[in-house]
N, C-alpha and C positions, 0 to 999 in steps of 0.2 A: 263557671256561670252557665245557667240554662236559660231557655227562652221564657220560662215562667216568671223570671225576675225582671223582664224588660218592659212590663206593662201592657202587653198585647192582650187582645180580647180572647175569650175562650174559643170562639169559632176559628180564629186564626191559629191559635195554639193547636187545636185539633187537626187542622190542615197541615201544619208543619210536622206534627208527629206522624201523620199518615204518610207524609213524603219521606220519612226516614231520617230526619234531622233532629238532633238532640242538643248540640252545642253550637252557639252562634260564633261566627268568625269575628275577628277584632273590629272590623268596620261595622258589623251589625251590632255588636255589643255597645259601641260608643254612639252610633247614629240613632238607633231606634228609640232610646229613652228621650233624647232631645227632640226628635220629631213628634213623639207623643205629647210633649209639652208645648207644641206649636212654635218651636224655635226655628229660625232660619239656619241652615246647615251648609257648610262648605267642606266637602269631603274629597280628600286626595288619597287614592288607593290604587294599587296595582290591579291589573286585569286578573280575573280568576279568584278574587277574594270575597265573592258573595255580595258585591256592591248593589246588584239589582234587587236582591231580597231585602237589603237594608232600607230601601224606601217603599218597596211593594208591601211588606208586612204591616208597617205602621199606617200606611194609607188605607189599607183594607179595614183596619180597626177604627180609624177616624171617620171613614165614610159609611159606617154602619147606620148612623143616625142621619136622617134627611132623605130627600127624594129629589131626583133630577127633573128639570122641566125641559120642554121641547126646545132644541137648538141652543140650550144653555148648559154646557158641561160644568160639572162641579170641580173637576180636577183636570190638569193638563200635563202631559209628559212629552217632551220634545226629544227626538232621537235624530241622529245625523243620517242614518241609512234605513232602508226598508227592512233589512234583515234584523237590525237591532230592535226596531219597532215591533216586528212580529214576535221576536223573542220575549220582549217585555209583556206582550199580550199573553203569551203562553204562561208566564209566571203568574199573572193575575188569574188566569183560568185555573191553574193548579192550586194556588193558595186560597182562591176565593170560591172553592167548591161548596162551602157552607153558606155562602152569601147569595143574594139575589141582585147583584149589581150589574148594571149594563156597561159593557166595555166596547168601545168603538175604535177601529184602526183606520186612520186616514193616511194612506201612502199612495204614491204614484203607481201607474200600471194597473189600477183597478178602476172599475166603472164608477162614475160619480153617482149614478142613480141609487145603487145599493148603499153607498155611504150617506146619501140624503135621507133614505128611509131610516137608517139607524139614528141619525141626528134628530129626526122628527119624533122618534119614540122617547127621546130623553137619554142622556149619557151621564153616567157617574164618573167614569174614567175615560178620558180621551187621549189616545196615544197617536202621535202624528209626527211627520217630517215637516219642517218649516214651510217648504214650498207648497205642499198640498193644503196645509192649514190656511195659508193666506189665500189660496185659490177659493176655498169654501167661504172665507170671510168676504172676499170681494164680490162673490155671487149673492151675498145676502142670506146665506144659508146657516150662518153661525154667529152667535153672540157670545162674547167672552167676559161679560160683566159679572157672571156668577161663579168664576173660577176662584176657589179657596186655596188650592194647593197647586204650585207650579214646580215641575221637576225639569231641570236642564241636565241631561245625561250626556257623557262623553263631550264635554265642552271644548276640549282641545281639538277633537276631531271636527267639531263644528267650525272652529277657527280655520283649520286646514281646508275645509270644503267651501269656505266663503259664506257661511250662514250667519255670521255675526250681525250684519245689518238687518236681516230678517228677524233675528231674535230680539234685537233692540226695538223693532217696530211692534212685534208681538207683545213685548212687556209693557209697552205704552198703552195697549188696548186692555190690559188686565187691571183689576182693582188694586189700589195702592196697599190695602190691608191684607193682601194675600200672604201665604207662607211659601217661601222659596227654598228649594233644595237644589244644590249646585254640586255636581260630581264631575271629577276629571282625574285622569291618570297622571297628567303632567300639569304644571302651572307656569306657563310663559307669562310675560308681562301683559300681553293683551288680555289674557284670561283674568289676571289679577284686577285689571281695570274694570272689566265687565262685572266681576263679582262685587267689587266695591260700589258699583253703580246701582245694582239691583238687589243686593242683600242688605238687610237691616240688622245690625248687631249680630252677625252670624256666629255660630259655634264652629270653630275650625277643627277638623278631625283629619289628622295625617297619620294613617296607619303605618306607612313606610315613606322613606324619602322619595321625593318626586323623581321619576325616570330611573328607578332602580329595577333590577331583574330579580326574579325569584331564586332562592338558594337551591331549589330542587331541580333547576334546569342546568344541564351541562352544555356549555357553549364551545364550539370549535370553528376555526377558520380554515379554509381549504384553498390552496393556491390553484389557479386555473389560467388558461390562455384567454386572450381577448376575444377570439372568434367564437361565433355562436356554436358551431359544431364541436369545438373543443370544450365549451362549458357543458353542453349536453352530454358529452362523453364522460366528463368528470361526475356529473350528477347521476348518471346511470350506474357508475361504479360505486358511488356512495349508497345508493338505494340497494344495490345487490349485496353489499358488504355490511349493511347496517344490522346491528344486533337488536333483537326483540322488536322489530318494526311491525306494528299492528296496522297503523295508518299514518298518513303524513299530509301536511299542507306545504305546497311549494309556492313561494311568493316571487312574483316578478314586478318590476317597476312599471312596465307598460302593458296595455291591453293587447297590443299586437303580439308581444312576446308570449303572453298567456296562451293565445290561440295556436301560435307556432309550436310552442313546447308541448302543448296538449296533443296535437297531431303527431308529433315526433314520438312521444311516449306510447301512444296507441299503436303506432306502426311497429314499435319494438315489443309489443305484447304486454304492456302494463295495463292494469285496471285503473283507469283515471277519468277525471272529469274536469271541467273548467268553470270558473266563476269570475265575472268581471262586470263592470258597471253598464256596459252596452247591451247586456242580455235583458230580455223582458222578464217581468216579475215571475211569471209561471215557470220559466226555465230555471231561474235562480233558486226558487223554492224547491223545485224538483231535484236539482243538483245537490242542495244542502241536505235534503231528506235522504237521498241515496247515500251520501257520505256518512250521515249519522247512523243509518241502519246497516252500514257495512257492505252495501252493494258495490261500492267502489273503494279502492284502497288509497288512491292518491288524488288530491284535489289541487289543481294548478289555479292560483288565484292572484288577483291584484289586491291592493290594500283595502278593498271593500270588505274582505273577510278578516282583516287584521284587528278590527276594533270591536271588542265586546261580544263577539259571537260565542255562545255557550255550547261548545262541542266538548263534552267533559273528558273524553279519554282519547286524546290525540297523543300518540307516542313520539312523533318526530316532526320537526319543522325544518325545511330547507329554504334558505334564501338564495335563489338563483341569481339575483342581483343584489349588490350592496345598496341598502336604502339611501335615497338622496337626502331625506330628512332623517336625522339620527333618532328622533323620537319614534319614528315608525318601526325601528328595530325592536324597541321595547314592547310595542304592541304585537308585532309579528311573533316573537318567540313566546309571548304570553298565551298563545293558543295551546301550548303544551305545558306540562307541569302544573296543572290546575288542581285546586282542592287538595294540596299536599302530595299529589302524585309526582313521580319522577319523569323528566322529559329530556330529550336530546335535540340539539339544534346544530345545523351546519350552515356556514355562509361561504359562498364561492367568491373569491377575491382575485381580481386581475391586477396587472401592473398599473392600470389607470385609476384604481379605486383608493389611492392613498388618502386623499382629502376626506372622503366620506368615511373611510375606515377609522381614521384618527379621530374624527368627530364623534363616532359611536363610542369608542373607548373613553374619550373624555367625558361624554355624557353619563355613561354607566359607572364611571369611576373605577374601572378595572381593565386589565389587559385580557384579550381573548386569546386563548391558547391555540396554536397552529396544529393541525392534524399531522402534517408531515413537514416539509420544508416551507418556510414562509415565502410569500410572494416577493418578487424583486420589483420594487416600485420604481417607476421611471423618475429620475432626478436630473435636473439641469446642472451642468458643470459650472462651478463658480471660480473664475480665474483669480490669481493672486493680484494684490494691488500693484506690486512693482511691475510684474509682467503686463498687467492691464494698462498701466500708464505708458510703458514703452511701446506697446502695440498701438495705443492711441496716437502717440507722437509719430510713429512711423507711418500710420495710416494718414495722419494729417499732412505729413511731408509728401507722401505719394499723391494725395489728392491735390495739393498745391501745384506740384510739378505737372500733373496731368492737366490741370486747369490752365496753367501757363502755356503748355504745349498746344492745347486746343485753341487758345486765343491766337497764338502765333500762326497756327495753321489756317485759321479763319482769315487773318490779315493777308497772308500770302495768296490765298485763294481769291480774295477780293482784288488784289493788285494784278494778278494774272488775268482775271476776267476783264478788268478795265483795259489792260494793255491789248488784249485780243480784240475787244470791241473797237478801240481806236484804230488799230491796224487794219481791221476789216473796212471801216468807214473810209480811211485814207485810200485804200486800194480801189475801192469802188468809185470814189470821187475823181481820182487822178485821170483816168481815160476820158471821162466826160469833159474835163477842162481842156484837155489837149485836142480832142477831135471835134468837139461841138463848139462852134463860135456863135455868139448872139447875132441875129439878123439886123437888129436896130439898136446899137449900143447906146445911142443918145436917149432913146425912149426908156431903155432899161435903167439908165442912171436917174432919169426923172422919177420913175416909179419907186426906185430905192429911196430917193430923198423925201418924196411925199409919203412913203410908207412909214418912215421913221417918225413922222409927226402924227400924233394921235388925234389932236383937236383941230385939224385943218378943215375948213368948210368945204362942202361939196362943189360950190360954184367956182372956187379957185382952181379946181382941177381941170376946168375946161380951158381950151386954148383960145386966145382972142382972135376975133375975125378981122 
């Protein structure tokens, strides 16, 4: 099948041909005709399958007719990260070279004034992250009642980043008659519920089973020590011995580890850069551009770069840490082996990574081959039932004996303490009784007798005259 049979406009077909593409990918062949018929689409596809072009091309064809008004975009595309939003903008510029459509990008890290000016001129395609879009709406600079097409891209990533409440709020601000396109690489239950809520009789397109890896990617697991310097040493050995390594992305779980590993690799003479969420937008864009243009060979990154970034010719992917979320593994290794190319991935596994490693193998439905010897996972010894019961009985007996001994010791201590106190008091009182005699014994006896009576009136205590 060719692009000519998908119902695209001549302007779009000319742009596709000039870009060098002749045959659509499976997700493009199934999604584009349904989008051209104004149907809602629920697409599940692996990364690197041409998912972005599957909604970019038909949107350009549908938006050829009509004109945008100030602050009222005609279409809206929601992306989880700034890099993905910028990448979609590049696709619209590339395939919309024969159109005169206004495309605006609303992302963080950029001045509001420049974005205000673009919205005032009128926008045909608005590409935004949820947070910045709501900022513009709350400032009164944006009306979304004219949106005809809504695209929610990388929905599972939106879920991981906590954007689902924002998306629900945005969807309530849009017209009910809109066309909704929903794309995700995985389909957890939360995403299924969101799709059922906002899609109307959608066409479900599943190019591949959810959370599966590409067959062109070779996966290997490598045993490593727990300490950071041991993992860095294993990583350097893998990089030095890798075959046909053109460039590579190294993924870490934490931003702090990204910076530490980047400095370590630079000190050892490697050409590398870093990419994580705490970097400002200009630094992130510059780092990605340098990696695409081959100015740096290694890119140490957090999961910011794991979703949807189109870097077409990445030869290797190294997982410095085993992903905590098993679905992140699918997206990480999807940065290589794109568009039918072959890719190689390595994952460093320590003895403490058994739970996450087993979850990954269960998700992808296959076992990952070990490079050398497999890691020795830490296991807790499970005692036999018979020995366990005997040990419990002996422990109970010893505890009973110890408790009885402690009680008896306490009693003896109390007895000895009372005896010592009584002996001390008797010794101190004895010499007083022997040596000191009362001067007026009769008066003392009267005081004792009257002291015993608590309710004796005071006038009775006086002697009669």
